[in-house]
C-alpha positions as CSV (number, residue, x, y, z in Angstrom):
1,X,0.0,0.0,0.0
2,X,1.4,3.4,-1.0
3,X,1.9,6.3,1.3
4,X,-1.2,8.1,0.0
5,X,-3.4,5.0,0.8
6,X,-2.5,4.8,4.4
7,X,-5.0,5.6,7.2
8,X,-3.5,8.5,9.1
9,X,-4.3,9.1,12.8
10,X,-6.1,12.4,12.0
11,X,-8.6,10.5,9.8
12,X,-9.3,8.0,12.5
13,X,-9.8,10.9,14.9
14,X,-12.2,12.5,12.5
15,X,-14.4,9.4,12.3
16,X,-14.3,9.1,16.1
17,X,-15.4,12.7,16.4
18,X,-18.4,12.2,14.1
19,X,-19.4,9.2,16.1
20,X,-19.0,11.2,19.4
21,X,-21.3,13.9,18.0
22,X,-24.0,11.4,17.3
23,X,-23.5,9.8,20.8
24,X,-23.8,13.3,22.4
25,X,-27.1,13.9,20.6
26,X,-28.5,10.6,21.8
27,X,-27.4,11.3,25.3
28,X,-29.2,14.6,25.2
29,X,-32.4,12.9,24.0
30,X,-32.1,10.3,26.8
31,X,-31.7,12.9,29.5
32,X,-34.8,14.8,28.3
33,X,-37.0,11.7,28.7
34,X,-38.8,10.8,31.9
35,X,-37.3,8.4,34.4
36,X,-38.1,4.9,33.4
37,X,-36.7,1.5,32.5
38,X,-35.2,1.8,29.0
39,X,-33.5,-1.6,28.8
40,X,-35.7,-2.3,25.8
41,X,-33.8,0.4,23.8
42,X,-31.5,-1.5,21.5
43,X,-31.1,-2.0,17.7
44,X,-33.5,-4.7,16.6
45,X,-31.9,-7.6,14.7
46,X,-35.0,-9.5,13.9
47,X,-38.8,-9.0,13.6
48,X,-39.5,-10.2,17.1
49,X,-37.1,-7.7,18.7
50,X,-38.6,-4.9,16.4
51,X,-42.1,-5.8,17.6
52,X,-41.1,-5.6,21.2
53,X,-39.3,-2.2,20.6
54,X,-42.4,-0.9,18.8
55,X,-44.7,-1.9,21.6
56,X,-42.6,0.1,24.1
57,X,-42.0,3.2,21.9
58,X,-45.7,3.6,21.0
59,X,-46.2,4.6,24.7
60,X,-43.8,7.5,24.3
61,X,-44.4,8.7,20.7
62,X,-47.6,10.6,21.5
63,X,-46.2,12.4,24.6
64,X,-42.6,12.8,23.6
65,X,-42.9,13.1,19.8
66,X,-39.9,15.4,19.3
67,X,-37.6,13.3,21.4
68,X,-38.6,10.1,19.6
69,X,-38.1,11.9,16.2
70,X,-34.7,13.2,17.1
71,X,-33.6,9.9,18.6
72,X,-34.9,8.0,15.6
73,X,-33.1,10.3,13.1
74,X,-29.8,10.3,15.0
75,X,-29.8,6.5,15.2
76,X,-30.7,6.1,11.5
77,X,-28.2,8.6,10.3
78,X,-25.5,7.1,12.5
79,X,-26.2,3.6,11.1
80,X,-26.0,4.9,7.5
81,X,-22.9,6.9,8.1
82,X,-20.9,4.0,9.6
83,X,-22.4,1.2,7.5
84,X,-24.1,-0.5,10.4
85,X,-26.6,-3.1,9.1
86,X,-30.3,-3.1,10.1
87,X,-31.7,0.1,8.6
88,X,-34.5,-2.0,7.1
89,X,-35.8,-2.5,10.7
90,X,-35.7,1.3,11.3
91,X,-37.8,1.8,8.1
92,X,-40.3,-0.7,9.4
93,X,-40.3,1.1,12.7
94,X,-41.1,4.4,11.1
95,X,-44.2,2.9,9.5
96,X,-45.4,1.4,12.8
97,X,-44.9,4.6,14.8
98,X,-45.7,7.4,12.3
99,X,-47.9,5.9,9.6
100,X,-47.5,6.0,5.8
101,X,-47.0,9.6,4.8
102,X,-44.9,10.8,7.8
103,X,-43.1,7.5,7.9
104,X,-41.9,7.7,4.2
105,X,-40.9,11.3,4.7
106,X,-38.9,10.5,7.8
107,X,-37.2,7.5,6.3
108,X,-36.3,9.3,3.1
109,X,-34.9,12.3,5.1
110,X,-32.9,10.2,7.5
111,X,-31.6,7.8,4.8
112,X,-30.6,10.7,2.5
113,X,-28.9,12.5,5.4
114,X,-27.1,9.4,6.4
115,X,-26.0,8.7,2.9
116,X,-24.7,12.3,2.5
117,X,-22.8,12.0,5.8
118,X,-21.2,8.7,4.6
119,X,-20.4,10.4,1.2
120,X,-18.5,13.3,2.8
121,X,-16.8,11.0,5.3
122,X,-15.7,8.7,2.5
123,X,-14.5,11.7,0.5
124,X,-12.1,12.6,3.3
125,X,-11.0,9.2,4.7
126,X,-12.7,6.4,2.7
127,X,-10.5,5.8,-0.3
128,X,-8.2,3.1,1.4
129,X,-11.2,1.3,2.8
130,X,-13.1,1.1,-0.6
131,X,-9.9,0.1,-2.5
132,X,-9.3,-2.7,0.0
133,X,-12.9,-4.0,0.3
134,X,-14.3,-3.7,-3.2
135,X,-11.5,-3.2,-5.8
136,X,-13.4,-5.0,-8.6
137,X,-16.7,-3.3,-7.9
138,X,-15.0,0.1,-7.7
139,X,-13.4,-0.4,-11.2
140,X,-16.8,-1.4,-12.6
141,X,-18.5,1.5,-11.0
142,X,-15.9,3.9,-12.2
143,X,-16.3,2.7,-15.8
144,X,-20.1,3.0,-15.7
145,X,-20.0,6.5,-14.2
146,X,-17.5,7.6,-16.9
147,X,-19.7,6.1,-19.7
148,X,-22.9,7.7,-18.4
149,X,-21.5,11.1,-17.3
150,X,-24.0,13.1,-19.4
151,X,-27.0,11.1,-18.0
152,X,-25.5,10.4,-14.6
153,X,-28.6,11.3,-12.6
154,X,-30.6,8.7,-14.4
155,X,-27.9,6.1,-13.7
156,X,-27.9,7.0,-10.0
157,X,-31.6,6.7,-9.8
158,X,-31.4,3.3,-11.4
159,X,-28.8,2.2,-8.9
160,X,-31.0,3.4,-5.9
161,X,-34.2,1.7,-7.2
162,X,-32.6,-1.6,-8.2
163,X,-30.2,-3.9,-6.3
164,X,-27.5,-3.6,-9.0
165,X,-25.0,-2.3,-6.4
166,X,-25.4,-2.2,-2.6
167,X,-26.4,1.2,-1.2
168,X,-23.5,1.1,1.3
169,X,-21.0,0.7,-1.6
170,X,-22.7,3.5,-3.6
171,X,-22.4,5.9,-0.6
172,X,-18.7,5.2,-0.1
173,X,-17.6,4.9,-3.7
174,X,-19.5,7.8,-5.2
175,X,-17.1,10.6,-4.1
176,X,-14.1,8.4,-5.1
177,X,-15.3,8.0,-8.7
178,X,-16.2,11.7,-8.9
179,X,-20.0,11.6,-8.7
180,X,-20.9,15.2,-8.0
181,X,-22.7,15.7,-4.7
182,X,-25.8,17.3,-6.2
183,X,-26.2,14.3,-8.5
184,X,-25.7,12.0,-5.6
185,X,-28.2,13.9,-3.4
186,X,-31.0,14.0,-6.0
187,X,-30.4,10.4,-7.0
188,X,-30.6,9.3,-3.4
189,X,-33.5,11.6,-2.4
190,X,-35.7,10.5,-5.3
191,X,-34.5,7.0,-5.8
192,X,-35.1,5.9,-2.2
193,X,-38.8,6.8,-2.3
194,X,-40.2,3.7,-3.9
195,X,-38.4,1.2,-1.6
196,X,-39.1,3.4,1.4
197,X,-42.8,3.4,0.5
198,X,-42.9,-0.4,0.3
199,X,-41.0,-0.9,3.6
200,X,-43.0,1.7,5.6
201,X,-46.3,0.3,4.3
202,X,-45.2,-3.1,5.6
203,X,-44.3,-1.5,8.9
204,X,-47.9,-0.3,9.4
205,X,-48.9,-4.0,9.5
206,X,-45.8,-5.0,11.5
207,X,-47.7,-7.6,13.6
208,X,-48.6,-9.5,10.5
209,X,-45.1,-9.9,9.2
210,X,-43.4,-13.3,9.8
211,X,-40.2,-12.7,7.9
212,X,-38.4,-10.0,5.8
213,X,-39.3,-11.9,2.7
214,X,-42.9,-10.8,3.2
215,X,-41.9,-7.2,2.5
216,X,-41.7,-7.6,-1.3
217,X,-44.5,-9.3,-3.0
218,X,-44.6,-9.8,-6.8
219,X,-46.4,-6.5,-7.4
220,X,-43.9,-4.5,-5.4
221,X,-40.9,-6.1,-7.1
222,X,-42.4,-5.5,-10.5
223,X,-43.1,-1.9,-9.7
224,X,-39.5,-1.3,-8.5
225,X,-38.2,-3.0,-11.6
226,X,-40.4,-0.9,-13.9
227,X,-39.2,2.3,-12.1
228,X,-35.6,1.2,-12.6
229,X,-36.0,0.6,-16.3
230,X,-37.8,3.9,-16.8
231,X,-35.0,5.8,-14.9
232,X,-32.2,4.3,-16.9
233,X,-33.8,4.5,-20.3
234,X,-32.7,8.1,-21.1
235,X,-29.1,7.2,-20.3
236,X,-29.3,4.2,-22.7
237,X,-30.9,6.3,-25.4
238,X,-28.2,9.0,-25.0
239,X,-25.5,6.4,-25.3
240,X,-27.0,5.1,-28.6
241,X,-27.3,8.6,-30.0
242,X,-23.6,9.3,-29.1
243,X,-22.6,6.1,-30.9
244,X,-24.7,7.0,-34.0
245,X,-23.2,10.4,-34.5
246,X,-19.6,9.2,-35.3
247,X,-21.1,6.7,-37.8
248,X,-23.1,9.5,-39.5
249,X,-20.1,11.7,-39.7
250,X,-18.1,8.9,-41.2
251,X,-20.8,8.3,-43.9
252,X,-21.0,12.0,-44.7
253,X,-17.2,12.3,-45.0
254,X,-17.2,9.4,-47.5
């Protein structure tokens, strides 16, 4: 590993500082809540744990709405920033606690904020990590971004709607392959809406879920696929037009 790919102490300190800021926010929320037993507060790892957490939080959401909102956003953004798995359970929780419209808005906001935080953190300190973990994916992503530079927003929308590349990888790799932040932001903000809608809707009927596979029925998968195809079509058409122009010029010259 070259000198420029090392992980200096200041970069580790920066990451620790960001984590400390989130922790301070959560401590502030905790101190503003009434005295009670909060042993149930932990990141859910399965549907059973999520249902238990939801049952407890429902008692607080109506009386301490602001604290629950701030705590929810802080946890979600922290998880997105530091690539902690389990945000799908947080999306289900939003549906169970806040309903369809507010739940979707909350998930899209928190997910976009967390992805943006991860983007900027990766821009400063993430290059060695991405090169180490995903060298082949990074090369593929870099080639695709270079080929679709003129229709990059459509490509980013396609990536967010479909499972072509993991969202964690997209968050970390985008600044490294020079995806402009405004393109990243719009692609994330708009592209996460369909999947968030499906997940939040499932969270409203959380008690009826038996496994995560119940989230996506045939209709939901078909809808997400259709949206993905529509979003990437302009980029494909633009590529075909770009390929046709040199051919036309060659015919004209002859």
